[in-house]
N, CA, C and O of each residue as an XYZ file, in Angstrom:
272
protein
N      90.668    135.543     61.160
C      90.800    134.505     62.157
C      90.352    133.190     61.511
O      89.275    133.128     60.917
N      91.166    132.149     61.623
C      90.826    130.834     61.093
C      90.465    129.916     62.245
O      91.156    129.868     63.262
N      89.365    129.183     62.068
C      88.865    128.303     63.116
C      88.606    126.931     62.507
O      88.046    126.830     61.416
N      89.006    125.889     63.200
C      88.702    124.529     62.783
C      87.316    124.164     63.293
O      87.006    124.332     64.472
N      86.486    123.659     62.377
C      85.092    123.368     62.696
C      84.780    121.932     62.294
O      85.269    121.440     61.277
N      83.968    121.272     63.097
C      83.406    119.976     62.736
C      81.896    120.157     62.713
O      81.281    120.487     63.727
N      81.313    119.938     61.547
C      79.868    120.127     61.375
C      79.136    118.825     61.676
O      79.594    117.740     61.318
N      78.003    118.953     62.332
C      77.147    117.821     62.647
C      75.743    118.128     62.107
O      74.927    118.715     62.818
N      75.455    117.738     60.862
C      74.124    118.010     60.306
C      73.071    117.072     60.892
O      73.400    116.054     61.501
N      71.812    117.428     60.700
C      70.667    116.640     61.180
C      70.677    116.450     62.690
O      70.253    115.406     63.187
N      71.150    117.435     63.413
C      71.167    117.355     64.878
C      69.781    117.678     65.429
O      69.032    118.455     64.836
N      69.454    117.085     66.547
C      68.163    117.364     67.169
C      68.113    118.774     67.747
O      67.130    119.498     67.589
N      69.199    119.141     68.418
C      69.248    120.451     69.076
C      70.422    121.248     68.497
O      71.576    120.868     68.701
N      70.152    122.343     67.781
C      71.260    123.140     67.241
C      72.032    123.831     68.358
O      71.449    124.448     69.250
N      73.353    123.715     68.289
C      74.205    124.320     69.315
C      75.645    124.354     68.808
O      75.974    123.737     67.794
N      76.491    125.079     69.523
C      77.916    125.131     69.228
C      78.653    124.799     70.508
O      78.396    125.389     71.558
N      79.579    123.843     70.416
C      80.377    123.427     71.564
C      81.848    123.511     71.202
O      82.227    123.321     70.046
N      82.666    123.794     72.190
C      84.108    123.873     72.005
C      84.760    122.719     72.752
O      84.447    122.474     73.917
N      85.677    122.000     72.078
C      86.337    120.890     72.749
C      87.695    121.333     73.305
O      88.037    122.514     73.250
N      88.448    120.400     73.829
C      89.713    120.717     74.482
C      90.788    121.207     73.516
O      91.733    121.875     73.936
N      90.660    120.887     72.229
C      91.643    121.299     71.228
C      91.234    122.587     70.529
O      91.780    122.912     69.474
N      90.285    123.326     71.095
C      89.750    124.575     70.536
C      89.086    124.375     69.176
O      89.055    125.297     68.361
N      88.566    123.201     68.933
C      87.775    122.937     67.736
C      86.315    123.175     68.070
O      85.824    122.725     69.105
N      85.620    123.885     67.187
C      84.199    124.138     67.403
C      83.385    123.035     66.752
O      83.593    122.712     65.583
N      82.472    122.463     67.493
C      81.532    121.477     66.968
C      80.211    122.213     66.771
O      79.598    122.678     67.732
N      79.780    122.314     65.514
C      78.572    123.056     65.180
C      77.487    122.052     64.809
O      77.592    121.352     63.802
N      76.451    121.990     65.628
C      75.318    121.094     65.404
C      74.194    121.900     64.773
O      73.764    122.908     65.333
N      73.710    121.460     63.599
C      72.636    122.166     62.895
C      71.533    121.186     62.522
O      71.771    119.987     62.376
N      70.317    121.717     62.371
C      69.164    120.892     62.005
C      69.145    120.538     60.522
O      68.515    119.552     60.139
N      69.808    121.303     59.697
C      69.731    121.158     58.247
C      70.380    119.860     57.772
O      71.362    119.402     58.356
N      69.822    119.266     56.702
C      70.429    118.057     56.132
C      71.644    118.420     55.287
O      71.751    119.552     54.813
N      72.557    117.474     55.093
C      73.759    117.764     54.303
C      73.511    117.636     52.804
O      74.289    116.990     52.103
N      72.461    118.231     52.316
C      72.120    118.168     50.901
C      72.125    119.566     50.296
O      71.606    120.508     50.894
N      72.707    119.699     49.118
C      72.685    120.926     48.328
C      73.197    122.142     49.105
O      72.729    123.256     48.872
N      74.130    121.951     50.007
C      74.719    123.058     50.737
C      73.869    123.632     51.858
O      74.207    124.678     52.412
N      72.775    122.971     52.203
C      71.898    123.487     53.263
C      72.601    123.486     54.611
O      72.448    124.427     55.391
N      73.361    122.450     54.890
C      74.072    122.377     56.167
C      75.166    123.441     56.233
O      75.385    124.031     57.290
N      75.854    123.692     55.118
C      76.885    124.734     55.111
C      76.284    126.105     55.389
O      76.858    126.896     56.138
N      75.135    126.390     54.792
C      74.466    127.675     55.039
C      74.058    127.788     56.503
O      74.189    128.852     57.108
N      73.568    126.696     57.067
C      73.170    126.704     58.477
C      74.379    126.880     59.386
O      74.286    127.555     60.411
N      75.508    126.283     59.027
C      76.735    126.436     59.813
C      77.197    127.891     59.775
O      77.597    128.443     60.800
N      77.143    128.509     58.606
C      77.547    129.911     58.477
C      76.637    130.803     59.323
O      77.118    131.705     60.008
N      75.337    130.557     59.280
C      74.402    131.341     60.081
C      74.662    131.165     61.578
O      74.626    132.132     62.339
N      74.924    129.922     61.993
C      75.180    129.649     63.410
C      76.467    130.322     63.878
O      76.520    130.867     64.980
N      77.498    130.285     63.046
C      78.764    130.922     63.424
C      78.628    132.440     63.470
O      79.208    133.084     64.344
N      77.874    133.015     62.545
C      77.656    134.461     62.552
C      76.926    134.877     63.826
O      77.252    135.898     64.432
N      75.952    134.092     64.221
C      75.219    134.388     65.451
C      76.125    134.213     66.674
O      76.072    135.016     67.605
N      76.946    133.175     66.672
C      77.845    132.881     67.794
C      78.872    133.992     68.002
O      79.162    134.372     69.136
N      79.427    134.516     66.889
C      80.452    135.552     66.973
C      79.885    136.966     66.860
O      80.648    137.930     66.810
N      78.564    137.104     66.819
C      77.884    138.406     66.749
C      78.380    139.239     65.566
O      78.791    140.388     65.729
N      78.334    138.641     64.375
C      78.756    139.322     63.165
C      77.775    139.015     62.045
O      76.823    138.261     62.246
N      77.994    139.584     60.878
C      77.132    139.347     59.728
C      77.508    138.031     59.054
O      78.644    137.567     59.153
N      76.529    137.437     58.364
C      76.797    136.186     57.653
C      77.838    136.377     56.564
O      78.589    135.451     56.260
N      77.895    137.565     55.970
C      78.853    137.847     54.909
C      80.292    137.858     55.394
O      81.216    137.735     54.590
N      80.495    138.002     56.697
C      81.844    138.000     57.247
C      82.373    136.599     57.518
O      83.558    136.436     57.810
N      81.521    135.588     57.428
C      81.923    134.201     57.683
C      82.129    133.505     56.342
O      81.220    133.459     55.513
N      83.321    132.967     56.136
C      83.670    132.311     54.867
C      84.210    130.916     55.158
O      85.037    130.735     56.051
N      83.734    129.930     54.395
C      84.304    128.582     54.477
C      85.489    128.511     53.525
O      85.315    128.591     52.309
N      86.689    128.362     54.068
C      87.885    128.287     53.231
C      88.052    126.908     52.617
O      88.484    126.779     51.472
N      87.713    125.883     53.375
C      87.824    124.516     52.858
C      86.817    123.636     53.563
O      86.333    123.971     54.644
N      86.499    122.496     52.942
C      85.624    121.517     53.564
C      84.159    121.637     53.208
O      83.298    121.302     54.021
N      83.855    122.113     51.998
C      82.451    122.243     51.606
C      81.724    120.907     51.587
O      80.531    120.849     51.885
N      82.422    119.842     51.244
C      81.790    118.523     51.161
C      82.297    117.588     52.246
O      82.238    116.366     52.102
N      82.793    118.163     53.330
C      83.351    117.376     54.425
C      82.785    117.878     55.750
O      82.286    119.000     55.838
N      82.869    117.043     56.768
C      82.467    117.487     58.109
C      83.490    118.442     58.696
O      83.142    119.338     59.464
N      84.765    118.248     58.333
C      85.838    119.092     58.834
C      85.962    120.313     57.946
O      86.170    120.199     56.738
N      85.833    121.474     58.550
C      85.847    122.723     57.795
C      86.847    123.686     58.399
O      87.249    123.547     59.554
N      87.249    124.677     57.592
C      88.169    125.712     58.050
C      87.579    127.057     57.689
O      88.181    128.092     57.976
């Protein structure tokens, strides 16, 4: 399953929201340095979908807010 994600690093309150276009907005506390925000996004998505972190893969957008 491929999902369009918009990451929001350095958020005050970590959460996941879905907009009208079925894009997930993932808010994480981690800063966007050295892949910390990407790791936090993967952890948040694994928790959201009730799966293991190893099952969540970033196909594109490692250095962008827009991820797939």
